[in-house]
C-alpha positions as CSV (number, residue, x, y, z in Angstrom):
1,M,101.9,86.9,82.8
2,N,102.3,83.2,82.5
3,D,105.2,81.9,80.4
4,A,105.9,78.2,80.3
5,S,108.7,78.3,77.8
6,P,111.7,76.0,79.0
7,I,114.9,77.5,80.4
8,P,118.0,76.8,78.2
9,T,120.5,74.5,79.9
10,N,123.4,76.9,79.8
11,Q,121.4,79.0,82.3
12,R,120.8,78.8,86.0
13,T,117.7,79.9,87.9
14,G,117.9,82.2,90.9
15,F,115.1,82.7,93.4
16,S,113.9,86.1,94.6
17,A,110.7,88.3,95.2
18,C,109.6,91.3,93.3
19,P,110.7,94.3,95.5
20,H,108.2,97.0,94.3
21,D,105.2,98.7,95.9
22,C,102.6,96.2,95.1
23,P,100.5,94.0,97.6
24,S,101.4,90.9,95.5
25,T,105.0,90.6,96.4
26,C,105.4,87.9,93.8
27,A,107.9,85.0,94.3
28,L,110.2,85.0,91.3
29,D,112.3,82.5,89.4
30,V,115.1,84.5,87.7
31,E,117.0,83.3,84.6
32,I,120.8,84.0,84.9
33,G,122.9,83.3,81.9
34,A,126.5,81.8,81.8
35,D,127.7,85.4,81.5
36,G,126.1,86.3,84.8
37,R,123.5,88.6,83.3
38,V,119.8,88.4,84.2
39,G,117.3,87.3,81.5
40,R,113.6,86.5,81.9
41,M,111.8,86.6,85.1
42,R,108.8,84.2,85.9
43,G,106.4,83.8,88.7
44,A,107.3,80.9,91.0
45,R,104.9,78.0,90.2
46,E,105.6,76.4,93.6
47,N,104.4,79.5,95.5
48,T,100.7,78.9,96.0
49,Y,99.8,82.7,95.8
50,T,102.1,83.7,92.9
51,A,101.1,80.5,91.2
52,G,103.4,81.0,88.2
53,V,102.0,84.3,87.1
54,I,103.6,87.8,87.2
55,C,102.9,91.1,85.5
56,A,104.6,91.7,82.1
57,K,106.7,94.7,83.3
58,V,108.5,92.6,86.0
59,A,108.9,89.8,83.4
60,R,110.9,92.3,81.4
61,Y,112.9,93.5,84.4
62,A,116.3,93.0,82.5
63,E,115.3,96.1,80.5
64,R,115.6,98.2,83.7
65,L,118.6,96.4,85.0
66,Y,120.7,97.0,81.9
67,H,119.1,100.3,80.8
68,P,121.7,102.6,79.1
69,D,120.5,105.5,81.2
70,R,121.0,103.7,84.6
71,L,123.0,105.8,87.1
72,L,126.5,104.3,87.4
73,H,128.6,107.0,89.3
74,P,128.2,109.5,92.1
75,L,127.5,113.0,91.0
76,R,127.9,116.5,92.4
77,R,125.8,119.4,91.0
78,S,128.1,121.9,89.2
79,G,125.5,124.5,88.1
80,A,122.2,125.9,89.4
81,K,119.6,123.6,90.8
82,G,117.7,121.9,88.1
83,E,120.0,122.9,85.2
84,G,121.4,119.3,84.8
85,H,125.1,120.2,85.0
86,W,126.9,117.4,86.9
87,Q,130.6,116.5,88.0
88,R,131.5,112.9,88.5
89,I,133.0,112.4,92.0
90,S,134.2,109.5,94.1
91,W,132.1,107.7,96.7
92,D,134.2,109.0,99.5
93,D,133.9,112.5,98.3
94,A,130.1,112.1,98.0
95,L,129.6,110.5,101.4
96,D,131.9,113.2,103.1
97,T,130.0,115.9,101.5
98,I,126.7,114.6,102.7
99,A,128.0,114.1,106.3
100,E,129.5,117.7,106.3
101,R,126.3,119.2,105.1
102,F,124.3,117.3,107.7
103,C,126.6,118.4,110.5
104,Q,126.3,122.1,109.2
105,A,122.5,121.9,109.2
106,E,122.5,120.5,112.8
107,Q,124.8,123.1,114.1
108,R,122.7,125.8,112.7
109,H,119.3,124.6,113.5
110,G,119.4,121.4,115.5
111,S,119.2,117.8,114.4
112,E,115.5,118.1,113.5
113,A,116.6,120.3,110.4
114,I,117.8,117.0,108.8
115,W,114.9,115.0,107.3
116,P,115.6,111.5,105.9
117,Y,112.8,110.9,103.4
118,L,111.8,107.5,101.9
119,F,109.0,105.3,100.6
120,A,108.6,102.2,98.8
121,G,110.9,102.0,95.8
122,T,111.9,98.9,97.4
123,M,109.7,96.8,99.9
124,G,112.8,95.1,101.3
125,L,113.0,95.4,105.0
126,V,116.7,96.0,105.2
127,Q,117.3,98.2,102.2
128,R,114.1,100.3,102.8
129,D,114.0,100.6,106.5
130,S,117.7,101.0,107.5
131,I,117.5,104.7,106.9
132,H,115.4,104.8,110.2
133,R,118.3,103.5,112.1
134,L,120.3,106.6,111.1
135,R,117.3,108.8,111.8
136,H,116.9,107.5,115.3
137,A,120.5,107.5,116.2
138,K,121.0,111.0,115.2
139,R,117.5,112.4,116.4
140,Y,116.7,113.6,112.9
141,S,113.1,114.6,112.1
142,G,110.7,111.6,111.8
143,Q,108.5,110.7,108.9
144,F,104.9,110.0,109.2
145,D,104.1,107.5,106.4
146,S,100.8,108.8,105.0
147,I,101.0,108.8,101.3
148,C,99.7,105.3,100.4
149,T,98.0,103.1,102.8
150,N,96.5,105.1,105.7
151,L,93.0,105.7,104.9
152,A,92.3,102.2,103.7
153,W,94.1,100.7,106.6
154,T,92.3,102.8,109.2
155,G,88.9,102.0,107.7
156,F,89.4,98.2,107.6
157,F,91.0,98.2,111.0
158,A,88.1,100.2,112.5
159,G,85.8,97.2,112.1
160,T,88.1,94.2,112.7
161,G,90.7,95.5,115.0
162,K,93.5,93.9,112.8
163,L,94.9,94.0,109.3
164,M,94.2,90.4,108.5
165,G,91.6,88.5,106.6
166,P,90.6,85.2,104.9
167,D,93.4,83.6,103.0
168,P,93.6,85.3,99.6
169,R,93.9,81.9,97.9
170,E,90.3,81.3,99.1
171,M,89.2,83.5,96.3
172,A,89.4,80.2,94.2
173,K,87.0,78.6,96.5
174,S,84.5,81.4,96.4
175,D,81.1,81.5,94.6
176,C,81.2,85.4,94.3
177,V,84.4,87.4,94.2
178,V,83.9,91.2,94.5
179,I,87.0,93.3,93.4
180,W,86.4,96.7,94.8
181,G,88.6,99.7,94.4
182,T,91.5,98.0,92.7
183,N,92.4,97.4,89.0
184,A,93.9,94.0,89.6
185,V,94.5,93.2,86.0
186,A,96.9,96.1,86.0
187,T,98.1,96.3,89.5
188,Q,97.5,92.9,91.3
189,V,97.5,90.3,88.6
190,N,97.5,87.5,91.2
191,V,94.1,88.5,92.4
192,M,92.8,87.7,88.9
193,T,94.6,84.3,89.0
194,H,92.4,83.1,91.9
195,A,89.3,84.8,90.9
196,M,89.4,83.5,87.5
197,R,90.0,80.0,88.9
198,A,86.8,80.3,90.9
199,R,84.8,81.2,87.8
200,K,86.3,78.3,85.8
201,E,86.0,75.7,88.5
202,R,82.9,76.9,90.4
203,G,81.0,79.1,88.2
204,A,81.7,82.0,90.4
205,K,80.5,85.4,89.6
206,I,83.1,88.2,89.5
207,V,81.9,91.7,90.4
208,V,84.1,94.7,89.9
209,I,83.4,98.2,91.5
210,D,85.4,101.1,90.3
211,V,85.2,104.6,89.0
212,Y,85.8,103.9,85.4
213,E,85.8,100.9,83.0
214,T,89.2,99.3,83.8
215,A,90.8,96.3,82.3
216,T,89.5,94.5,85.4
217,M,85.9,95.7,84.9
218,K,86.0,94.2,81.4
219,Q,86.3,90.8,82.9
220,A,83.4,91.2,85.3
221,D,80.1,89.5,85.3
222,T,78.7,92.5,87.1
223,A,80.4,95.9,86.6
224,L,79.4,98.7,89.0
225,M,80.7,102.2,88.0
226,L,80.5,104.7,90.8
227,K,81.1,108.3,91.0
228,P,84.5,108.9,92.8
229,G,84.2,108.9,96.6
230,T,80.7,107.3,96.9
231,D,81.5,103.8,97.8
232,G,80.1,104.3,101.3
233,A,76.8,105.1,99.9
234,L,76.7,101.9,97.9
235,A,77.7,99.8,100.9
236,C,75.1,101.3,103.1
237,A,72.3,100.7,100.5
238,V,73.5,97.1,100.0
239,M,73.2,96.5,103.7
240,H,69.7,98.2,103.7
241,V,68.5,95.7,101.2
242,L,70.1,92.9,103.1
243,F,68.2,93.9,106.3
244,R,65.0,94.8,104.4
245,E,64.7,91.4,102.5
246,G,65.8,89.1,105.4
247,L,69.1,88.4,103.8
248,A,71.0,89.5,106.9
249,D,72.5,86.7,109.1
250,R,71.0,87.7,112.4
251,A,72.6,84.8,114.3
252,F,76.1,86.1,113.1
253,L,75.2,89.6,114.0
254,A,74.1,88.8,117.5
255,A,77.1,86.8,118.3
256,H,79.9,88.7,116.5
257,T,78.9,92.4,116.1
258,D,78.6,95.4,118.4
259,D,75.4,97.1,117.6
260,A,73.4,95.4,114.7
261,A,70.1,97.0,115.9
262,G,71.6,100.5,115.8
263,L,73.1,99.8,112.4
264,E,69.8,98.5,111.0
265,A,67.9,101.6,112.3
266,H,70.5,103.9,110.9
267,L,70.3,102.3,107.4
268,A,66.5,102.6,107.3
269,T,66.9,105.8,105.3
270,R,69.9,104.6,103.4
271,T,67.8,103.2,100.5
272,P,68.9,102.2,97.0
273,E,67.0,105.4,95.8
274,W,69.1,107.5,98.2
275,A,72.4,105.8,97.0
276,A,71.4,105.9,93.4
277,A,71.3,109.8,93.6
278,I,74.9,109.8,95.1
279,T,76.6,107.0,93.3
280,G,75.2,107.4,89.8
281,L,74.2,103.8,89.7
282,C,70.5,102.8,89.2
283,V,68.4,101.2,91.9
284,E,68.1,97.9,90.1
285,E,71.9,97.6,90.0
286,I,72.3,98.2,93.7
287,E,69.5,95.8,94.6
288,A,70.8,93.1,92.2
289,F,74.2,93.3,93.8
290,A,72.9,93.3,97.4
291,R,70.7,90.1,96.6
292,L,73.7,88.4,95.0
293,L,75.8,88.9,98.1
294,G,72.8,88.0,100.4
295,R,72.2,84.7,98.6
296,T,75.8,83.7,98.0
297,K,77.4,82.9,101.4
298,R,80.7,82.3,99.9
299,S,81.3,85.9,98.7
300,Y,84.7,87.3,99.0
301,L,85.1,91.0,99.2
302,R,88.6,91.9,97.9
303,L,89.1,95.5,98.9
304,G,91.8,97.6,97.3
305,Y,93.8,100.7,97.7
306,G,91.6,102.7,95.7
307,F,89.8,103.5,99.0
308,T,92.8,105.3,100.3
309,R,92.8,107.8,97.5
310,S,89.7,109.6,98.5
311,R,89.3,112.0,101.4
312,N,86.4,109.9,102.8
313,G,88.3,106.7,102.1
314,A,88.5,105.5,105.8
315,V,84.7,105.6,106.2
316,N,84.1,104.1,102.7
317,M,86.5,101.1,103.5
318,H,84.8,100.5,106.9
319,A,81.3,100.7,105.2
320,A,82.4,98.1,102.5
321,S,84.0,95.8,105.1
322,C,80.8,95.9,107.2
323,I,78.8,94.0,104.5
324,A,80.7,90.7,105.4
325,S,79.4,90.9,108.9
326,V,75.8,91.6,107.8
327,T,75.8,88.7,105.5
328,G,77.9,86.5,107.9
329,S,80.1,85.4,105.1
330,W,83.0,85.4,107.4
331,Q,81.9,81.9,108.5
332,F,82.6,80.3,105.1
333,E,85.6,79.2,103.3
334,G,85.9,81.5,100.1
335,G,83.9,84.2,102.1
336,G,84.6,87.3,104.1
337,A,86.4,90.6,103.5
338,F,90.1,91.1,102.9
339,H,92.3,94.2,102.4
340,S,95.7,93.4,103.8
341,N,97.5,90.8,105.8
342,S,100.1,93.4,107.0
343,G,99.1,92.8,110.6
344,T,99.8,89.1,110.6
345,F,103.6,88.7,110.2
346,G,104.9,90.0,113.5
347,L,108.3,90.8,112.5
348,N,110.6,92.5,114.9
349,Q,112.4,95.2,113.1
350,A,113.7,96.9,116.1
351,E,117.3,96.3,115.2
352,I,117.1,97.2,111.5
353,M,115.2,100.4,112.3
354,G,117.2,101.4,115.4
355,L,113.9,101.6,117.4
356,G,115.8,101.4,120.8
357,E,117.3,104.9,120.0
358,R,114.0,106.5,119.0
359,D,113.0,109.6,120.9
360,A,109.3,110.2,121.0
361,G,109.8,113.9,121.6
362,V,111.5,114.4,118.2
363,R,109.0,115.9,115.8
364,S,107.6,113.9,112.9
365,L,106.9,115.4,109.5
366,D,104.0,114.3,107.0
367,Q,105.4,112.5,104.1
368,S,102.4,113.7,101.9
369,R,102.9,117.3,102.9
370,I,106.5,117.5,101.7
371,G,105.7,120.6,99.6
372,A,104.3,122.4,102.6
373,V,107.3,121.3,104.8
374,L,109.9,122.3,102.2
375,T,108.3,125.8,101.7
376,G,108.1,126.4,105.4
377,E,104.5,126.4,106.1
378,P,104.2,126.7,110.0
379,D,101.5,124.1,110.4
380,A,103.6,121.5,108.6
381,L,106.7,122.1,110.6
382,Y,105.1,121.5,114.0
383,G,106.9,124.2,115.7
384,G,110.3,122.9,114.7
385,P,113.0,124.5,112.5
386,P,113.1,124.5,108.8
387,V,114.3,121.5,106.9
388,T,117.7,122.4,105.5
389,A,119.2,118.9,104.6
390,M,117.7,115.6,103.3
391,L,118.7,112.1,102.2
392,V,116.0,110.7,99.8
393,Q,116.0,106.9,99.2
394,N,113.4,104.8,97.4
395,T,111.1,107.6,96.2
396,N,110.7,110.3,93.7
397,P,108.6,113.1,95.5
398,A,109.2,115.6,92.6
399,N,106.9,113.4,90.6
400,V,104.9,111.2,92.9
401,A,103.9,113.7,95.7
402,P,100.8,115.9,95.7
403,E,101.0,119.6,95.2
404,Q,103.8,119.2,92.8
405,R,104.6,122.7,92.3
406,K,105.0,123.3,95.9
407,V,107.3,120.3,96.2
408,R,109.5,121.5,93.3
409,R,109.6,125.1,94.8
410,G,110.8,123.7,98.0
411,L,113.5,121.5,96.4
412,L,114.7,124.4,94.6
413,R,115.6,126.3,97.7
414,E,119.3,127.3,97.8
415,D,119.5,126.8,101.5
416,L,118.3,123.2,101.2
417,F,120.9,120.5,100.7
418,V,119.5,117.3,99.1
419,A,121.3,114.0,98.5
420,V,119.3,111.5,96.5
421,H,120.2,107.7,96.3
422,E,118.7,106.4,93.1
423,Q,118.8,104.0,90.1
424,F,117.9,106.7,87.4
425,L,118.2,110.4,87.2
426,T,114.7,111.0,88.3
427,E,113.1,114.4,88.6
428,T,114.1,114.5,92.3
429,A,117.5,113.6,91.4
430,D,117.6,116.4,88.9
431,L,117.0,118.9,91.7
432,A,119.6,117.3,94.1
433,D,123.0,118.5,95.2
434,I,124.5,115.0,95.4
435,V,123.2,111.9,93.5
436,L,124.3,108.4,94.4
437,P,123.8,105.3,92.2
438,A,121.8,102.5,93.9
439,T,121.7,98.8,93.3
440,M,118.6,97.0,92.1
441,F,117.0,94.1,94.0
442,V,118.9,91.1,92.4
443,E,122.1,92.8,93.4
444,H,121.7,92.7,97.2
445,D,120.3,90.6,99.9
446,D,116.9,91.5,101.4
447,I,113.8,90.1,102.7
448,Y,110.0,90.9,101.8
449,K,106.5,90.4,103.2
450,G,103.5,90.3,101.1
451,G,100.6,92.6,102.4
452,G,98.2,91.2,99.8
453,Q,99.0,87.6,100.5
454,Q,100.7,85.7,103.4
455,H,104.4,84.9,102.6
456,I,107.6,86.2,103.9
457,T,110.0,85.7,100.9
458,L,113.8,85.9,100.7
459,G,115.4,88.0,98.1
460,P,119.0,86.9,98.1
461,K,121.8,88.7,96.0
462,L,121.9,86.8,92.6
463,V,124.3,88.9,90.4
464,E,127.0,91.3,90.9
465,P,126.1,94.9,90.7
466,P,128.1,97.4,88.5
467,E,131.4,98.1,90.4
468,T,130.5,101.8,91.1
469,V,126.9,101.4,92.6
470,R,126.1,100.7,96.3
471,T,123.3,99.4,98.3
472,N,121.0,101.5,100.5
473,H,122.4,99.7,103.5
474,F,126.0,100.6,102.5
475,V,125.1,104.4,102.4
476,I,123.5,104.3,105.9
477,E,126.4,102.4,107.3
478,E,129.0,104.7,105.9
479,L,127.0,107.9,106.9
480,A,126.7,106.5,110.3
481,K,130.6,106.1,110.6
482,R,131.0,109.7,109.4
483,L,128.4,111.0,111.8
484,G,129.7,109.3,114.9
485,V,126.9,106.8,115.5
486,S,128.2,103.6,114.0
487,D,128.5,102.1,117.5
488,R,124.8,102.2,118.1
489,P,122.8,98.9,118.0
490,G,122.2,97.6,114.5
491,F,125.1,99.3,112.9
492,G,128.2,97.3,111.7
493,M,126.1,94.3,110.6
494,T,125.7,92.9,107.2
495,E,122.3,92.6,105.5
496,R,122.3,88.9,106.1
497,Q,123.1,89.5,109.9
498,L,120.2,91.9,110.2
499,I,117.8,89.5,108.6
500,D,119.0,86.7,111.0
501,G,118.6,89.0,113.9
502,M,115.1,90.1,112.9
503,M,114.0,86.5,112.1
504,A,115.4,85.1,115.3
505,A,113.6,87.9,117.3
506,S,110.4,87.0,115.6
507,G,110.5,83.4,116.1
508,Y,111.2,82.4,112.4
509,P,114.1,80.5,110.7
510,G,117.1,82.5,109.5
511,F,118.8,83.2,106.2
512,E,120.3,79.9,105.5
513,K,117.1,78.0,106.0
514,L,115.2,80.5,103.9
515,L,117.8,80.3,101.2
516,R,116.8,76.6,100.8
517,E,113.1,77.1,101.4
518,R,112.6,80.4,99.7
519,W,109.5,81.6,101.7
520,I,107.4,81.1,104.8
521,D,103.6,80.8,104.5
522,C,102.4,82.8,107.4
523,Q,98.6,82.5,106.9
524,P,96.8,82.3,110.2
525,R,94.5,79.3,110.7
526,F,90.9,79.6,109.5
527,G,89.3,80.5,112.7
528,E,91.6,83.4,113.4
529,A,91.8,84.7,109.8
530,H,88.0,84.7,109.5
531,Y,87.5,86.3,113.0
532,L,85.4,83.3,114.1
533,D,87.4,83.2,117.3
534,G,86.6,86.9,117.8
535,F,87.4,90.3,116.3
536,V,90.4,91.9,117.7
537,W,88.8,94.3,120.2
538,P,88.3,93.8,123.9
539,D,84.6,92.6,123.3
540,R,85.7,90.4,120.4
541,K,82.8,92.2,118.4
542,F,83.1,93.7,114.8
543,R,82.6,97.4,115.2
544,F,79.8,99.0,113.2
545,A,80.2,102.1,115.4
546,P,84.0,102.6,115.8
547,D,85.5,105.3,117.8
548,W,87.3,107.0,114.9
549,T,89.7,109.0,117.0
550,G,89.9,107.2,120.3
551,Q,90.8,103.7,119.2
552,R,93.9,101.9,118.1
553,A,95.0,102.2,114.5
554,P,97.7,100.6,112.5
555,N,99.4,103.8,111.5
556,R,98.2,106.5,113.9
557,P,100.2,109.7,113.8
558,P,102.6,110.4,116.6
559,E,101.4,112.6,119.4
560,T,103.4,115.5,118.2
561,M,101.1,115.4,115.1
562,G,97.7,114.7,116.7
563,V,94.5,113.7,114.8
564,Q,94.2,114.9,111.2
565,G,91.6,116.4,108.9
566,P,88.0,117.1,109.6
567,H,87.6,114.1,112.0
568,E,84.6,115.7,113.7
569,R,82.5,115.0,110.7
570,L,83.2,111.2,110.7
571,P,79.9,109.3,111.2
572,R,78.9,107.0,114.1
573,F,77.7,104.3,111.7
574,P,78.7,103.5,108.1
575,D,77.4,106.4,105.8
576,H,78.3,108.6,102.8
577,V,80.3,111.5,104.3
578,D,80.7,114.4,102.0
579,V,84.3,115.5,102.9
580,I,85.5,115.0,99.3
581,E,86.3,117.8,96.7
582,T,82.8,117.8,95.1
583,A,82.5,119.4,91.7
584,D,81.2,123.0,91.7
585,E,80.3,125.5,89.2
586,A,83.9,126.7,88.7
587,H,85.3,123.1,88.7
588,P,82.6,120.8,87.2
589,F,84.9,117.8,86.9
590,R,86.3,115.2,89.3
591,L,89.9,113.9,88.4
592,A,91.3,110.5,89.3
593,T,94.9,109.9,88.8
594,S,94.7,106.1,88.3
595,P,97.6,103.7,88.0
596,A,98.8,102.6,84.6
597,R,99.2,99.0,83.7
598,N,103.0,99.3,82.5
599,F,104.1,101.6,85.3
600,L,104.4,101.3,89.0
601,N,104.2,104.8,90.6
602,S,107.2,106.4,88.8
603,T,109.0,103.1,88.3
604,F,109.2,101.5,84.8
605,S,108.4,104.8,83.2
606,E,112.0,104.9,81.9
607,T,112.0,101.6,80.0
608,D,111.1,101.5,76.3
609,G,108.9,98.5,76.6
610,S,106.5,100.2,79.3
611,R,106.6,103.5,77.6
612,T,105.7,102.1,74.1
613,R,102.8,100.2,75.7
614,E,101.6,103.3,77.5
615,G,101.8,105.7,74.6
616,R,101.7,109.2,76.1
617,P,100.2,111.1,78.9
618,E,96.4,111.5,78.3
619,A,93.2,112.6,80.0
620,M,90.3,110.3,79.3
621,L,87.0,112.4,78.8
622,H,83.5,111.2,78.1
623,P,82.7,112.0,74.5
624,D,79.6,114.0,75.6
625,D,81.6,116.1,77.9
626,A,84.3,116.6,75.2
627,R,81.6,117.7,72.8
628,E,80.3,120.3,75.1
629,I,83.7,122.0,75.6
630,G,84.6,121.7,71.9
631,V,87.3,119.0,72.0
632,A,88.0,116.2,69.7
633,D,90.0,112.9,70.3
634,G,93.7,113.8,70.5
635,D,93.2,117.5,71.1
636,V,95.2,119.3,73.8
637,V,93.2,120.3,76.7
638,V,94.0,122.1,79.9
639,L,93.1,120.7,83.2
640,G,93.1,123.2,86.2
641,N,92.2,124.0,89.7
642,P,93.7,126.5,92.3
643,R,96.8,124.4,92.6
644,G,97.7,124.8,89.0
645,A,97.1,123.6,85.5
646,V,98.4,120.9,83.2
647,R,98.3,120.7,79.4
648,I,97.6,117.2,78.0
649,H,96.1,115.4,75.2
650,A,92.5,114.2,75.5
651,R,91.4,110.7,74.7
652,L,87.7,110.3,74.3
653,F,86.4,107.3,76.3
654,S,82.9,106.1,76.8
655,G,83.8,104.0,79.8
656,L,83.5,106.9,82.2
657,R,80.6,108.7,83.9
658,R,80.1,112.3,82.7
659,G,82.0,114.7,84.8
660,V,84.8,112.3,85.6
661,V,88.4,112.7,84.1
662,V,91.0,109.8,84.5
663,C,94.6,110.3,83.9
664,E,96.5,107.1,84.1
665,G,100.2,107.3,85.2
666,L,102.5,108.2,86.6
667,W,104.3,109.7,83.6
668,P,107.5,111.6,84.2
669,N,106.9,115.3,84.6
670,R,109.2,115.9,81.6
671,D,106.9,113.9,79.3
672,H,104.0,116.3,79.7
673,L,103.6,119.1,77.3
674,D,104.8,121.8,79.7
675,G,107.2,119.7,81.8
676,E,104.7,119.4,84.7
677,G,103.1,116.2,85.9
678,I,99.5,115.5,86.9
679,N,100.2,115.8,90.5
680,V,100.3,119.6,90.0
681,L,96.4,119.0,90.5
682,T,96.4,116.9,93.5
683,G,96.0,118.1,97.2
684,A,98.0,117.3,100.2
685,D,95.5,118.5,102.9
686,P,95.4,115.8,105.6
687,C,92.5,113.4,105.6
688,A,90.6,112.3,108.6
689,P,91.1,110.8,111.0
690,F,94.9,109.8,110.7
691,G,96.1,111.5,107.5
692,G,96.6,110.3,103.9
693,A,96.9,111.8,100.4
694,A,93.6,111.8,98.3
695,F,95.1,111.4,94.8
696,H,91.8,110.4,93.1
697,D,89.8,113.2,94.8
698,N,90.3,116.4,92.9
699,R,87.8,118.9,91.4
700,I,89.1,120.5,88.3
701,W,88.0,122.5,85.2
702,V,88.7,121.2,81.7
703,R,89.1,123.6,78.6
704,A,90.3,123.2,75.1
705,D,93.8,124.6,74.5
706,R,93.3,127.2,72.0
707,K,97.1,127.7,71.7
708,A,97.7,124.1,70.5
């Protein structure tokens, strides 16, 4: 969203960064009125990635900040779990209770019975990650972060050896921008800023590849709509055409890749005809796309997180990234493949996270399998005790985690104590024993790094929070005092001191300099970012044939967990590997639970502006599929599989392939017809090789709801 309206003279401008779980990490200009209240937010024009543009939901952030339903007081459950009866208590009483219950759990079952649980409700490195300092100091169960990035990260890293790529701003200098596996208009608006600039200034072509007609696909010159989970087949057929028609850069392949001859031989049978039968595309579409890439050296492959939502996502991501090495587009400004810059920042968070206290022998639990963990499935507990106490910060697993019924059943256990630190009474907070009110990002100090770009950006405290809410950092510090570990490294420090310590240990300037300069541009130089100095493996070669289970990875499970999923089925070379939940006679549809434009995971689903724009929970069905099952637009349908069933209104939409259903969200569970959300239908089985949750990879049946 680009808003050039002037700021009134009685206001000041504060500087921050968007804290939410989005690769853009936009630099923000924040209006602050004479009364100390936040007004409009704008993208920082001086930041060359944000470039003055942010999404509409963040521009309206004051709607969240001053929402009448915001949590303002600590609460203690006064009735049965989930009944919604609460008693207001003091902060001291709340923190004393949490510490007492954690001590009781440790006395009965050992320290691993306590599981601090978090994710990316804030991406701030202090407010998000300080919970680990308490975890390690107390030897509480670890958390393996599998729910969002792992399949995509593993697949990209498998070829390059690092999470790094060409400067995202180079999209503006490209002659062809391929937006693959992300609905950037809805979820990464800055990608579109630079892609559209390339089109306007250079006549660049924009190609969009996704599983349904998204808002981004509507902006494309070429739109390729795949069947879910078939990206690897498309990538293989593209490379087949590149080799067949002399469009492969053989000099680059000889100098910079591990086994081009082996890849070419393998791809001999991966023809466009073969891929057409798998992907649903036609041969002509595949060949035209391949020729466009082969003849356009400045082609930029912007590979998104859609890859991480499918059980074969690691293989699919690797296959797509291989294309840049076959064409040799890494050599050119505006060319190459990019997924994330997360490997480039080199930030030393040891003090913030308490890594010096970490014990490798303490078990870790899979974040995605919270349902299995809390219901006591032995394989999810890794030989350790049941989880009987939790502190939840920055996430809402009762809504966002897969296997929702199992998650809820676990959270309802009477022998499980749960404390939730939140901004609103989410569905997870509804099931808690203690609820603590949390600050929002303009009310505390923090610092952010942008995975989808290249800046470290300071987010200083801009306004005072309500008197009765507290930061994540405060809660961790106070619990450490009560639990007897406040003398351990990293405790007893302010947010600013922790930021200064991290930045000094990482070779960067500290808080005060950042306060003046706002951000640090960390983009590696051209030869490094384009891997022209060599890929980050011992032989300096791009790996067409990765060692899926034996090589390094950016987020490999700890030894206590081991390799995950059907890893023995991962192929030597890029391929279509059929480890997805394919449709069958009993479940003839594939369900993708794609992100909505006005929500971000479960955030913003409480604001009237976002809710009004999204309307209601709906299942998109192809009109021909709807006709076959006797459903009209707006009818209630039932979506189901062995995990459960969800009633939802149907929206007929021709921008789908037949047999595909898309539910955009996440809507709160309570907004669905039966009070259960779409993640009732999603699976939590670990994905190969290093785990992950396949939210867009679900087979279902669809029936008309005859009771409606």
